[in-house]
C-alpha positions in Angstrom: 27.9 -38.5 -58.6 25.8 -38.7 -55.8 28.3 -36.8 -54.0 27.7 -34.0 -56.5 24.1 -34.1 -56.0 23.9 -34.3 -52.2 26.1 -30.8 -52.3 24.2 -29.4 -54.6 20.5 -30.1 -52.5 22.5 -29.1 -49.4 23.1 -25.5 -51.3 19.9 -26.0 -52.1 18.7 -26.2 -48.5 20.6 -23.7 -46.9 19.3 -21.1 -49.3 15.9 -22.2 -48.8 16.3 -21.6 -45.1 18.4 -18.4 -45.7 15.6 -16.9 -48.1 12.8 -18.2 -45.2 14.6 -16.8 -42.8 15.1 -13.4 -44.4 11.7 -13.4 -45.5 10.6 -13.6 -42.1 12.5 -10.8 -40.9 11.0 -8.5 -43.8 7.7 -9.2 -42.4 8.6 -8.0 -39.2 10.8 -4.9 -39.9 7.4 -4.1 -41.9 5.2 -4.4 -39.3 7.2 -1.8 -37.0 5.3 1.2 -37.2 5.4 3.3 -33.3 7.3 0.9 -31.5 10.9 3.6 -31.9 9.2 6.5 -31.1 7.4 4.6 -28.0 10.9 3.4 -26.7 12.6 6.7 -27.5 9.8 8.5 -26.2 9.2 6.8 -22.8 13.1 6.6 -22.3 13.0 10.7 -23.1 9.9 11.6 -20.4 10.8 8.9 -17.8 14.7 10.2 -17.5 13.6 13.6 -17.4 11.5 13.3 -14.2 14.6 12.3 -11.8 16.6 14.5 -13.7 14.5 17.9 -13.3 13.9 17.4 -9.5 17.8 16.8 -8.6 18.8 19.6 -10.6 16.4 22.1 -9.5 17.7 20.7 -5.8 21.3 21.3 -6.6 20.9 24.7 -7.9 18.8 25.9 -4.7 21.5 24.3 -2.4 24.2 26.2 -3.8 22.5 29.5 -4.3 21.8 28.9 -0.3 26.0 28.8 -0.5 26.2 24.7 0.9 28.1 22.2 -0.7 26.2 19.6 -2.6 27.7 16.1 -3.8 25.9 13.2 -4.7 29.2 10.8 -5.5 28.6 7.2 -5.3 30.4 7.3 -1.2 28.6 10.7 -0.3 25.3 11.8 -0.7 24.4 16.1 -0.7 23.7 15.2 3.3 27.3 13.4 4.4 29.2 15.2 6.6 31.0 18.2 5.1 33.1 20.8 6.6 30.1 22.8 7.2 28.5 20.8 9.4 25.7 20.6 11.3 24.4 22.9 13.2 20.7 24.6 13.2 21.5 27.1 10.8 22.2 24.2 8.2 18.9 22.9 9.3 17.3 25.2 8.2 18.9 26.0 5.9 18.1 22.6 4.0 14.2 23.1 5.3 14.4 26.2 3.5 15.6 24.3 0.2 13.4 21.2 0.6 10.8 24.0 0.5 11.5 25.8 -2.9 12.9 23.0 -4.7 9.0 21.0 -3.9 7.2 24.3 -4.6 9.4 24.9 -8.2 9.0 21.2 -9.1 5.3 21.6 -8.5 5.0 24.5 -10.6 7.1 22.5 -13.2 4.5 19.3 -12.9 1.5 22.0 -13.1 3.0 24.0 -15.9 3.0 21.0 -18.2 0.0 18.9 -16.9 -2.7 21.2 -16.6 -2.4 22.4 -20.0 -1.8 19.2 -22.1 -5.2 17.6 -20.3 -7.2 20.6 -21.7 -6.0 20.9 -25.3 -5.7 16.8 -25.5 -9.7 16.9 -25.5 -8.9 18.9 -29.2 -6.2 17.3 -30.5 -6.8 13.5 -30.1 -10.8 14.7 -32.1 -8.2 16.3 -34.3 -6.3 13.8 -35.4 -9.9 11.6 -37.3 -9.5 14.7 -39.5 -6.1 15.4 -40.6 -3.9 12.3 -39.5 -2.5 10.4 -36.7 1.0 11.5 -37.9 0.5 15.2 -37.3 -1.0 15.1 -34.3 1.7 13.1 -33.1 4.5 15.1 -33.8 3.5 17.7 -32.4 3.7 16.8 -28.6 7.2 15.6 -29.7 8.0 18.6 -30.8 6.9 20.2 -27.4 9.3 17.9 -25.5 12.2 18.6 -28.0 11.4 22.6 -27.4 11.4 22.1 -23.1 14.9 19.6 -23.6 16.0 22.6 -25.6 15.1 25.0 -22.6 16.8 22.8 -20.5 19.9 22.7 -21.6 19.8 26.5 -22.1 18.8 26.9 -18.4 21.7 24.1 -17.4 24.4 26.0 -19.3 23.7 29.3 -18.6 22.4 29.0 -15.5 19.6 30.9 -16.2 16.6 31.7 -13.2 15.2 28.5 -12.9 11.2 30.1 -14.2 12.5 29.5 -17.4 11.9 25.8 -16.6 8.3 26.5 -16.2 8.1 28.1 -19.6 9.7 25.1 -20.8 6.7 22.7 -19.1 4.2 25.1 -20.1 5.1 25.0 -23.8 5.2 21.1 -23.7 1.9 20.9 -22.4 0.4 23.6 -24.6 2.1 20.8 -27.3 -0.3 17.8 -25.5 2.3 16.0 -23.8 1.9 12.8 -22.9 -1.9 12.4 -23.0 -2.1 13.8 -26.6 1.2 11.7 -27.3 -0.6 8.1 -26.1 -4.3 8.6 -27.6 -2.4 10.3 -31.0 -0.1 6.1 -30.8 -3.3 4.3 -29.4 -5.4 5.6 -32.6 -2.6 4.9 -34.8 -2.2 1.2 -33.7 -6.5 0.9 -34.2 -6.5 2.3 -37.2 -3.5 -0.6 -38.8 -4.8 -3.5 -36.7 -7.5 -5.8 -36.2 -10.0 -6.9 -33.3 -8.2 -9.9 -32.7 -4.6 -8.4 -33.4 -5.0 -5.0 -31.0 -4.0 -6.5 -28.0 -0.9 -8.0 -28.6 0.4 -4.8 -30.3 -0.8 -2.9 -27.7 1.4 -5.6 -25.6 4.0 -4.9 -27.2 3.8 -1.6 -26.3 3.3 -1.5 -23.1 6.3 -3.9 -22.7 8.6 -1.6 -24.7 8.1 1.4 -22.5 8.8 -0.8 -19.8 11.5 -1.7 -20.8 12.7 1.8 -21.8 11.4 2.9 -18.5 13.8 0.5 -16.3 16.5 1.3 -18.8 16.2 5.4 -18.3 15.8 5.0 -14.1 19.2 2.9 -14.0 21.1 4.9 -16.0 19.9 8.5 -15.4 22.3 8.5 -12.1 25.0 7.3 -13.7 25.0 10.0 -16.1 24.4 12.3 -13.5 27.6 11.1 -11.6 29.8 10.6 -14.6 28.3 13.8 -16.7 26.5 16.1 -15.0 23.3 17.5 -16.3 23.5 18.6 -20.2 24.9 15.3 -21.4 21.5 13.8 -20.1 19.6 16.5 -21.6 21.7 16.2 -24.9 20.8 12.7 -25.3 16.6 13.8 -24.5 16.9 16.5 -27.4 18.2 13.6 -29.7 16.0 11.0 -28.3 13.0 13.5 -29.8 14.7 14.9 -32.6 15.2 11.2 -34.0 11.2 10.5 -32.8 10.0 13.7 -35.2 12.3 12.4 -38.2 10.8 9.3 -37.7 7.0 10.3 -37.7 8.1 13.0 -40.5 9.8 10.9 -42.9 9.3 7.4 -42.5 6.1 6.5 -40.7 3.0 5.8 -42.7 -0.2 7.4 -42.5 -2.5 5.2 -41.0 -5.7 7.5 -41.7 -7.4 7.0 -45.7 -5.9 9.8 -47.5 -9.5 10.5 -49.4 -11.7 10.4 -46.4 -9.2 12.9 -45.3 -9.5 15.2 -48.2 -13.3 15.9 -47.5 -13.6 15.7 -43.8 -13.4 19.6 -42.4 -9.6 19.7 -40.4 -11.1 22.2 -37.8 -9.0 22.1 -34.7 -11.3 24.1 -32.2 -14.4 22.0 -33.1 -16.5 20.9 -29.7 -18.3 18.3 -31.2 -16.6 16.1 -29.2 -16.8 17.8 -26.0 -20.4 17.4 -26.7 -20.3 14.0 -26.8 -18.1 13.6 -23.5 -20.8 16.0 -21.6 -23.4 13.8 -23.1 -22.3 10.5 -21.6 -23.0 12.3 -17.8 -26.3 14.3 -19.0 -27.7 11.4 -20.7 -30.8 9.5 -19.4 -29.9 5.9 -17.8 -32.6 3.5 -16.3 -30.4 2.8 -13.7 -30.5 5.8 -11.6 -27.5 4.4 -9.9 -25.5 4.3 -12.4 -24.9 8.2 -13.1 -23.6 8.3 -9.2 -21.5 5.3 -9.6 -20.1 6.3 -13.0 -19.1 9.8 -11.0 -17.4 8.1 -7.9 -15.7 5.6 -9.8 -13.8 9.1 -11.9 -13.3 11.0 -8.6 -11.3 8.5 -7.3 -9.4 7.3 -10.2 -8.6 11.4 -10.1 -7.8 11.2 -7.0 -5.5 8.4 -7.2 -3.6 10.1 -9.7 -2.9 13.2 -8.2 -1.5 11.1 -5.7 0.7 9.4 -7.9 1.3 12.9 -9.6 2.5 14.3 -6.4 4.3 11.3 -4.8 6.6 11.3 -8.1 7.2 14.6 -7.8 8.6 14.7 -4.2 10.1 11.2 -3.4 13.4 12.7 -4.8 13.6 15.2 -3.1 12.8 13.3 0.4 15.3 10.7 -0.7 17.9 13.2 -1.2 17.8 15.1 2.5 17.7 13.8 5.4 16.9 10.7 7.2 18.0 8.7 3.9 20.4 10.9 2.4 20.4 9.1 -1.4 22.4 9.8 -3.8 21.5 10.1 -7.9 22.7 6.0 -8.5 20.5 5.2 -5.2 17.6 7.5 -6.5 18.1 5.6 -9.7 17.9 2.1 -8.4 15.0 2.9 -6.3 12.7 4.5 -8.8 14.3 1.4 -11.5 12.9 -1.2 -8.9 9.3 0.9 -8.1 9.1 0.8 -11.9 9.3 -2.6 -11.9 7.3 -3.5 -9.1 4.1 -1.8 -10.6 4.3 -3.2 -14.1 4.8 -6.7 -12.5 2.0 -5.8 -10.3 -0.2 -4.7 -12.8 0.3 -7.8 -15.0 -0.1 -10.3 -12.3 -2.9 -8.7 -10.4 -4.8 -8.2 -14.0 -4.3 -11.6 -14.8 -5.2 -13.4 -11.2 -7.0 -11.1 -9.4 -8.9 -10.0 -12.1 -10.3 -13.5 -12.0 -10.7 -14.4 -8.1 -12.3 -10.9 -7.6 -14.8 -8.3 -9.1 -13.5 -4.8 -10.4 -15.1 -2.9 -7.4 -13.4 -5.4 -5.0 -10.0 -5.3 -7.3 -10.3 -1.4 -7.1 -10.8 -1.1 -3.5 -7.5 -3.7 -3.2 -5.6 -1.5 -5.7 -6.0 1.6 -3.4 -5.9 0.5 0.4 -2.4 -0.9 -1.3 -1.0 2.4 -2.5 -2.3 3.8 0.8 -0.2 1.6 2.5 2.6 1.7 0.4 2.3 6.2 1.1 1.8 5.3 5.4 5.2 2.8 5.3 7.1 5.1 3.9 6.1 8.4 6.2 8.1 6.2 8.6 10.9 5.1 6.4 14.2 5.7 8.1 17.1 3.9 6.7 17.9 3.1 2.6 16.7 -0.5 3.6 13.2 0.4 4.3 12.9 2.8 1.4 13.4 0.0 -1.0 11.3 -2.2 1.1 8.7 0.4 1.0 7.4 -0.4 -2.5 
């Protein structure tokens, strides 16, 4: 009898434990909102960066009649049958020049309109909801990937890449996506929970970026450029379907119905201008704010410029990196920057004032760029970060 009672008790305890685990898992799943979208979107746009630069370089190299080899043992500038003459060196310089020019055009075509559009779409999400605005940059990136697939498959002129970037930029691209995601989190969380949820999103983006860089070289080596862009398209399409049919709206529907959904409202632009024109008790406060914003803009410009040419620099002499090595380098760069940001904010912020912390960060970036200018080997290439 005691044996039966003991058995029943064990079964009951096991059932209770199972139900507890199930309820906890259900609670965790119910808290998942924008996390899958951040995972897919971050992986896609980070994977796109080295892919498009290497594709542009490959197309121009082949159009010049130069051999292009990015296998595991050879890079595109290892000893090949053409040999190295004054003529081939000149052609390689022309390839680098044209590739960097087109890459610059692609970056500008997507960045310039996205900054302008984000001013309107960010405020528009307050009137029509976060879901609609969040879906716009995802749709733009999906259209961009389709156009790139067409260019890759049918060998269309590279100028079509500028059109793809411009369409993506007109849909808001990354700035609008980040604004809508952060606004969504602000809507559904209390202030005490917000930092944790944003930290989770940053961790997801970090892991996703690392994985995309690590796999980019192998994808190019094993499958060329069509399969990676099919993957990018699939991830964007999945994100768009998730936002449309699964993600709940964070804004109250009654409030949205009462608000005017005018996309071209300039009220928020007036508010931005007022920040600079508003009288301040401290006369130097406006100057300091403008100076810091200028410094921030310059640093971002340098960062975008560096990211736009580093792959082209690594492909040619003296480094002669193949796509796999480039993927490893970009993954390491991503990891070091994320780790430095976390440790710097946690420990250096406790020791240094904010202005001093900005100076230290700026100095480290300048030192890294100067070191990169003197890189001659793959080892120093990696140590430069």
